C-alpha positions in Angstrom: 92.0 132.4 91.8 93.0 128.8 92.7 91.2 126.0 94.5 93.4 124.4 97.2 92.8 120.7 97.4 94.1 118.0 99.8 94.0 114.3 98.8 93.7 112.0 101.8 95.7 109.0 100.6 95.2 107.0 103.7 94.9 103.4 104.9 91.4 102.4 106.2 90.3 99.1 107.7 87.1 97.3 106.6 84.4 97.8 109.2 86.6 99.9 111.6 84.2 102.8 111.9 85.9 104.6 114.7 89.4 104.1 113.3 88.4 105.2 109.8 86.4 108.1 111.2 89.4 109.2 113.4 91.6 109.2 110.3 89.0 111.3 108.4 88.7 113.8 111.2 92.4 114.2 111.6 92.7 114.7 107.8 90.0 117.3 107.9 91.6 119.2 110.7 95.0 119.2 108.9 93.4 120.3 105.6 91.6 123.1 107.4 94.7 124.2 109.2 96.6 124.3 105.9 93.9 126.5 104.3 92.6 123.9 101.8 89.1 124.4 100.4 88.5 120.8 99.4 89.4 117.5 101.0 89.1 114.4 98.7 89.0 110.8 100.1 89.4 107.7 97.9 86.6 105.3 97.1 84.7 103.8 100.1 87.1 105.2 102.6 84.7 105.2 105.5 83.8 101.5 105.1 87.0 100.2 103.7 87.0 98.5 100.3 86.3 94.8 99.5 83.9 94.2 102.5 82.2 91.4 100.6 78.8 90.3 102.1 79.1 92.9 104.9 77.6 95.2 102.3 74.4 93.2 102.4 74.1 93.3 106.2 71.5 95.9 107.4 73.5 96.6 110.6 76.7 97.3 108.6 74.8 99.7 106.4 73.2 101.3 109.5 76.7 101.8 111.0 77.9 103.2 107.7 75.2 105.9 107.9 76.1 106.6 111.5 79.8 107.1 110.6 78.8 109.5 107.8 76.5 111.4 110.1 79.3 111.8 112.7 81.7 113.2 110.0 78.9 115.5 108.8 78.3 116.9 112.3 82.0 117.3 112.9 82.4 119.3 109.7 81.0 122.4 111.6 84.5 122.7 113.0 86.0 123.6 109.6 83.6 126.1 108.1 85.7 126.8 105.0 86.3 123.2 104.1 84.4 121.0 101.7 84.7 117.2 102.3 84.2 114.8 99.4 83.7 111.3 101.0 82.8 108.0 99.5 80.7 105.5 101.4 77.9 102.9 101.1 74.2 103.7 101.6 71.3 101.3 102.0 68.8 101.2 99.2 65.1 102.0 99.8 63.4 98.6 99.4 60.8 100.3 97.2 63.4 101.3 94.6 62.2 100.1 91.2 64.0 97.1 89.8 66.2 98.1 86.8 65.8 96.2 83.5 67.1 92.7 83.4 67.4 92.5 87.2 65.5 90.0 89.3 66.9 90.9 92.8 67.4 94.4 94.1 71.0 94.9 95.5 71.2 96.0 99.1 73.1 99.2 98.6 74.6 101.9 96.5 78.1 103.4 96.4 77.7 107.1 97.1 79.9 110.2 97.1 78.7 112.9 99.5 79.8 116.5 99.7 79.9 117.8 103.3 80.4 121.3 104.6 79.5 123.1 107.9 77.3 120.3 109.1 75.4 120.0 105.9 75.2 117.3 103.2 75.3 119.5 100.1 74.8 116.6 97.6 75.1 112.9 96.9 76.1 111.2 93.7 76.1 107.4 93.0 78.7 105.3 91.3 77.6 104.5 87.7 79.9 101.8 86.4 80.1 98.6 88.5 82.9 96.2 87.7 82.1 92.6 87.9 85.2 90.6 87.0 88.3 89.3 88.7 88.6 90.7 92.2 85.4 92.8 91.7 81.8 91.7 92.1 80.1 95.0 92.8 76.9 94.1 90.9 76.2 91.6 93.7 76.0 94.5 96.3 75.3 97.8 94.6 72.8 99.4 92.2 74.3 101.7 89.6 73.6 105.4 89.8 72.3 105.1 86.2 69.2 103.3 87.5 68.5 105.8 90.3 65.6 108.1 89.4 66.5 111.7 90.1 70.2 111.1 90.1 71.7 114.6 89.9 74.4 115.5 87.4 77.8 114.3 88.8 79.1 117.8 89.2 80.0 119.9 92.2 80.8 123.6 92.3 83.4 125.1 94.7 84.9 128.6 94.4 83.3 129.0 91.1 84.9 125.9 89.6 82.7 123.0 88.4 84.2 119.6 89.2 82.9 116.3 87.7 82.8 113.3 90.0 83.9 109.8 88.8 84.2 106.8 91.0 86.9 104.3 90.1 85.4 102.2 87.2 83.5 105.3 86.0 86.9 106.7 84.9 87.6 103.6 82.8 84.6 104.3 80.5 84.2 107.3 78.2 80.5 107.9 79.0 80.6 109.0 82.7 83.3 111.6 81.9 81.4 112.8 78.9 78.2 113.2 81.0 80.2 115.2 83.5 81.5 117.5 80.8 78.1 117.9 79.3 76.8 119.0 82.7 79.4 121.8 82.8 82.4 120.2 84.5 85.7 122.0 84.1 87.8 119.3 85.7 87.4 115.7 86.7 87.8 114.1 90.2 88.2 110.3 90.2 87.9 108.6 93.5 89.4 105.2 93.4 90.1 101.9 95.3 92.4 100.5 92.6 94.4 97.5 93.7 98.0 97.2 92.6 99.2 94.9 90.0 102.5 95.1 88.1 100.9 96.6 85.0 98.4 98.9 86.8 100.4 102.1 87.2 100.9 102.4 83.5 97.3 101.3 82.8 96.0 104.1 85.0 98.0 106.7 83.2 96.7 105.4 79.8 93.1 105.6 81.1 93.5 109.1 82.5 95.1 110.3 79.3 92.2 108.9 77.3 89.7 110.8 79.5 91.6 114.0 79.3 92.0 113.8 75.5 88.3 113.0 75.0 87.0 115.7 77.3 89.8 118.3 77.2 89.6 118.5 81.0 92.3 118.0 83.7 91.8 115.0 85.9 92.7 114.2 89.5 93.1 110.5 90.4 92.8 109.9 94.2 93.6 106.3 95.2 93.3 104.2 98.3 96.2 102.8 100.3 96.7 99.6 102.2 96.4 95.8 102.4 93.0 94.1 102.5 93.3 90.3 102.6 94.5 89.5 99.0 94.3 93.1 97.7 97.0 95.7 97.9 96.1 99.3 97.3 99.2 101.3 96.4 98.0 104.9 96.5 100.1 106.7 93.9 97.4 109.3 93.4 98.2 111.7 90.5 97.0 114.8 88.7 96.9 115.0 84.9 96.6 118.2 82.8 94.1 118.5 80.0 96.9 117.9 77.5 97.6 114.5 79.0 100.8 115.5 80.9 101.2 114.4 84.5 101.3 117.4 86.8 102.4 115.7 90.0 101.7 112.6 92.1 101.6 111.3 95.6 104.1 108.6 96.8 103.3 104.9 96.1 102.8 102.6 99.0 102.8 105.4 101.6 100.1 107.3 103.5 100.1 111.0 102.8 97.9 114.1 102.8 98.8 115.4 99.3 98.3 119.1 98.6 97.7 120.6 95.1 95.9 123.5 93.6 93.5 123.9 90.6 93.9 127.2 88.9 92.7 129.0 85.9 95.1 129.0 83.0 95.1 130.4 79.4 93.5 127.2 78.1 91.2 126.3 81.1 91.9 124.9 84.5 95.2 123.4 85.3 96.9 121.6 88.2 99.6 123.1 90.3 101.2 120.4 92.5 102.8 121.1 95.9 105.2 118.8 97.7 105.3 116.4 94.7 106.7 112.9 95.4 110.1 112.5 93.9 110.6 110.6 90.6 108.3 110.2 87.6 105.4 107.8 87.4 106.4 104.8 85.2 104.7 105.2 81.8 105.1 101.4 81.1 105.7 98.7 83.6 106.8 96.4 80.9 109.5 98.8 79.7 110.7 99.9 83.1 114.0 98.5 84.4 113.7 95.3 86.4 114.9 97.1 89.5 111.8 99.3 89.5 109.6 96.3 89.2 111.3 94.5 92.1 111.1 97.7 94.2 107.4 98.0 93.6 106.9 94.3 94.3 108.8 94.4 97.6 106.8 97.5 98.6 103.6 95.6 97.9 104.7 92.5 99.7 105.8 94.3 102.9 102.7 96.5 102.9 100.4 93.5 102.5 102.1 91.5 105.2 102.2 94.4 107.7 98.6 95.3 107.2 97.4 91.7 107.4 99.2 91.3 110.7 98.2 94.7 112.1 94.5 94.7 111.0 93.9 91.2 112.2 95.4 91.9 115.6 98.5 89.7 115.7 101.5 90.8 117.8 104.1 88.9 115.8 104.7 86.3 113.1 106.5 83.0 112.9 107.7 80.8 110.1 109.5 77.6 109.4 113.0 78.3 108.1 114.5 75.6 105.9 117.7 77.1 104.6 116.1 77.5 101.2 115.1 80.5 99.1 111.4 80.8 99.8 111.6 80.8 103.6 114.5 83.2 103.4 112.5 85.6 101.3 109.5 85.4 103.6 111.8 86.0 106.6 113.3 89.1 104.9 109.8 90.4 104.0 108.6 89.9 107.5 111.5 91.7 109.1 111.3 94.6 106.6 107.6 94.9 107.3 107.4 94.4 111.1 110.9 94.6 112.6 113.1 91.8 113.9 111.6 91.9 117.4 108.2 90.7 115.9 109.5 87.7 113.9 110.3 84.2 115.2 112.1 81.8 112.9 112.1 78.0 113.6 114.4 75.5 111.9 113.2 71.9 112.1 115.9 69.6 110.6 115.1 66.0 109.6 117.4 63.1 108.7 117.5 64.5 105.2 118.3 68.1 106.0 121.8 69.1 104.7 124.2 70.6 107.3 124.7 73.6 105.0 120.9 74.3 105.2 121.2 74.6 109.0 124.4 76.7 108.6 122.7 79.0 106.1 119.6 79.4 108.3 121.8 80.3 111.3 123.7 82.8 109.3 120.6 84.5 108.0 119.0 84.9 111.5 122.2 86.3 112.8 122.2 88.9 110.0 118.5 89.8 110.8 118.6 89.5 114.6 115.3 87.6 114.9 114.4 85.1 117.5 115.6 81.6 116.3 114.9 78.1 117.6 115.9 74.7 116.3 113.7 71.7 116.9 114.8 68.4 115.4 112.0 66.3 114.1 114.2 63.1 113.8 112.8 61.3 116.8 109.2 62.4 116.1 109.6 61.2 112.5 111.0 57.8 113.7 108.1 57.6 116.2 105.5 58.0 113.5 107.1 55.5 111.3 107.3 53.0 114.2 103.6 53.5 114.9 102.6 53.0 111.3 105.0 50.1 110.6 102.5 47.3 111.2 100.0 49.0 108.8 102.6 49.8 106.2 104.3 46.4 106.3 105.4 45.1 102.9 105.2 48.6 101.3 108.3 50.6 100.3 108.8 54.1 101.5 107.5 56.7 99.1 106.0 60.2 99.1 104.0 59.2 102.3 107.2 59.4 104.4 108.2 62.6 102.7 104.9 64.2 103.4 105.0 62.9 107.0 108.0 65.1 107.7 106.3 68.2 106.3 103.2 67.4 108.4 105.2 67.0 111.6 106.7 70.4 111.0 103.3 71.9 110.3 101.9 70.5 113.5 104.8 71.9 115.5 104.5 75.3 113.9 100.8 75.5 114.5 101.3 74.4 118.1 103.7 77.3 118.6 101.3 79.7 116.9 98.5 78.4 119.2 100.6 78.7 122.3 102.0 82.2 121.7 99.4 83.8 119.4 101.6 84.6 116.5 100.5 84.4 112.8 102.2 81.5 110.9 103.4 82.7 107.5 103.5 80.0 104.9 106.4 80.1 102.4 104.9 78.5 99.2 105.4 80.4 96.0 103.1 80.7 92.9 104.9 77.9 91.0 104.4 75.5 93.9 100.8 76.6 94.4 100.2 76.0 90.7 101.7 72.6 90.7 100.5 71.5 94.1 104.1 71.1 95.0 103.5 71.2 98.8 102.1 69.0 101.5 98.6 69.6 102.5 98.5 70.3 106.2 102.3 70.3 106.1 104.4 73.1 104.6 101.1 74.6 103.3 100.1 75.4 106.9 99.7 79.0 107.8 97.5 82.0 107.8 99.1 84.2 105.2 101.3 83.4 102.1 103.4 86.4 101.1 104.8 84.7 98.0 101.5 83.2 96.7 101.7 85.4 93.6 105.5 85.2 93.1 106.8 82.7 90.7 109.9 80.8 91.7 111.9 82.4 88.9 110.9 85.8 90.2 111.9 84.8 93.7 115.5 84.4 92.7 115.6 87.9 91.1 113.8 89.4 94.1 116.3 87.9 96.5 119.2 89.4 94.5 117.4 92.8 94.4 116.8 92.8 98.1 120.5 91.9 98.9 121.5 95.0 96.9 119.2 97.4 98.6 118.3 98.6 102.1 114.6 98.5 102.8 112.1 99.0 105.6 113.1 97.8 109.0 115.6 95.2 107.9 119.4 95.4 107.3 121.3 95.4 104.0 122.2 92.0 102.4 120.0 89.9 104.5 120.1 86.6 102.5 123.3 84.5 102.4 124.5 84.0 98.8 124.5 80.2 99.0 120.7 80.2 99.7 120.2 81.9 96.3 122.6 79.8 94.3 121.9 76.3 95.6 119.5 74.1 93.6 116.1 74.2 95.2 115.2 71.1 97.3 112.4 70.1 99.7 115.0 67.9 101.5 112.5 65.1 102.2 114.7 62.3 100.8 118.3 61.8 99.9 119.8 63.9 97.1 116.3 65.4 96.2 115.9 68.5 94.0 112.7 70.2 92.8 113.6 69.3 89.2 113.2 65.6 90.1 109.4 66.3 90.1 109.0 69.5 88.1 110.2 71.1 84.9 113.0 73.7 85.2 111.3 76.7 86.9 111.9 79.1 84.0 110.0 76.7 81.7 107.4 75.9 84.3 106.7 79.5 85.1 106.4 80.4 81.4 103.9 77.6 80.7 101.8 78.6 83.7 101.8 82.2 82.7 100.6 81.4 79.2 97.9 79.1 80.6 96.7 81.5 83.3 97.1 85.0 81.9 96.8 84.3 78.1 94.3 81.4 78.4 96.4 79.5 75.8 95.6 75.9 75.1 98.2 73.1 75.3 98.4 73.1 71.5 99.2 76.8 71.4 101.9 76.5 74.1 103.5 73.5 72.3 103.4 75.5 69.0 105.3 78.3 70.9 108.2 75.9 71.3 107.6 74.2 74.7 108.1 70.4 74.9 104.8 68.5 74.6 105.5 66.2 77.5 106.3 69.1 79.8 103.2 71.0 78.8 101.1 67.9 79.5 102.8 67.5 82.8 102.1 71.1 83.8 98.5 71.0 82.7 97.8 67.8 84.6 99.4 69.1 87.8 97.6 72.4 87.5 94.3 70.6 87.1 94.6 68.0 89.9 96.0 70.5 92.4 92.8 72.5 92.6 91.8 70.9 95.9 95.0 72.1 97.5 94.7 75.6 96.2 91.2 75.9 97.6 92.5 75.2 101.0 95.6 77.4 100.8 96.2 80.6 102.8 95.5 84.0 101.3 98.3 86.0 99.8 98.8 89.3 98.1 97.6 89.6 94.5 100.3 91.3 92.4 99.7 90.0 88.9 96.8 90.4 86.4 95.7 86.9 87.4 96.5 85.2 90.6 95.3 82.1 92.4 92.4 83.3 94.5 89.7 85.7 93.4 90.8 85.5 89.7 90.9 81.7 89.5 87.6 79.9 90.0 87.7 76.3 88.8 85.9 73.3 90.2 87.7 70.6 92.1 85.5 67.8 90.6 86.1 68.3 86.9 86.6 65.8 84.0 86.9 68.5 81.3 90.2 68.4 79.4 91.4 70.9 76.9 
């Protein structure tokens, strides 16, 4: 006797009730046609994850209930199919306040089991994360505080399955409660965003739960980009002995079939149509190529979904002949196709001829629309207009920033006129140091490289040139773009290292500061020059006002500039 299960690793959109419901209905029809008994959706599939204050809006919660009701009514079409679906549900205003709580949250996270038009049960998420990208205690009441909360166990075909919702699986107690209630296997419904170390961390977590309980575990994860978050899917099944039994693909939608069957030592997973290749046991120990492959997948998925889910027909970007804009161009083409990408080169008096040559060569390789607009006359016009006011003052960063702002105005005008999304090309090193011009090259609606250090950008470019990916061609980036010293080209003979430490050193210092919370003294003790550490700390501190006006971009690291970094602009504290 085996229980046939289908995991719906699909890509919902926040608040798109009809779109998400249509995906759910199609998945249910497929699962029924394939003879599955249970269809499992990831966490908050019906609403989409990371809806923010929408969770507190009564109308949103009403619409969530309506979507669930429609799915419940439709389940009469598939009489043999159980549907396990995660959603939000408004709280009764009369719900007693839990201890140490002054305000009742507006909702709960709920998992409902549907079959033949009936709601057979409902279980609430117990563990609410409240750090980094997560602030669930702002919106949800834990199931622990719900009076009459049933045991988190369902029974199908004589098998008792314990239900965990994302963070529940990262604690020992919810799994232990499920086992105590008679669970023979664990089902974990997740909306777990991708970071470089997350795949290995999930496996360690799952192995801990299986070892503690002696039960096999299914990890069903969400897919898709949602603003800064990227959900990578990569659902998997783990046996009671901690061995992986199979997994769904990463960064791809799928309806993944598997079976749960009785074995000599309890229930065990039998995977069907398993994705090729093993799950990496340790991101840190994996070859660099695997890391770059996952990074590129995440960047293209995030870019494609941001464009698609926000209703843009195409994207545009300013091409400089440098590495960052070349990388963003390659990402955009891989994600969207050449016919939906517009590259614009805007040379100034300080733009090297080889920069124009390299930009032209790259757009020829990629086949995107390309335009050149010289800003020389516009730049001279601005200087002429400002000359009376600037009389007696030497040229400085003002004139450099003026060029960047002219480009920004032109790009935004083109975006306005034709409705494309402007991609900004700043990388994490530049965002950290404020090495960009506010309302200039920082203009844009989405920043694909926001969590990519400059030193990583070089490696990514070389990786992409050695691999064919997505909708783009092989070897898209001219070699000279990768090997030339980086320069903003806003004055004669300028390089980035005129203003910043070498990128390898800069990135290492920022990593130690951001991810390890090291003090200046600790970083100096690790061997970095004191004057460089002081420079990086100062620039990191005084650039907060720029970061808080920067475009969103995909979060790929344990700590990114965005949801994970919350410092005041007005701040005299020094450490």
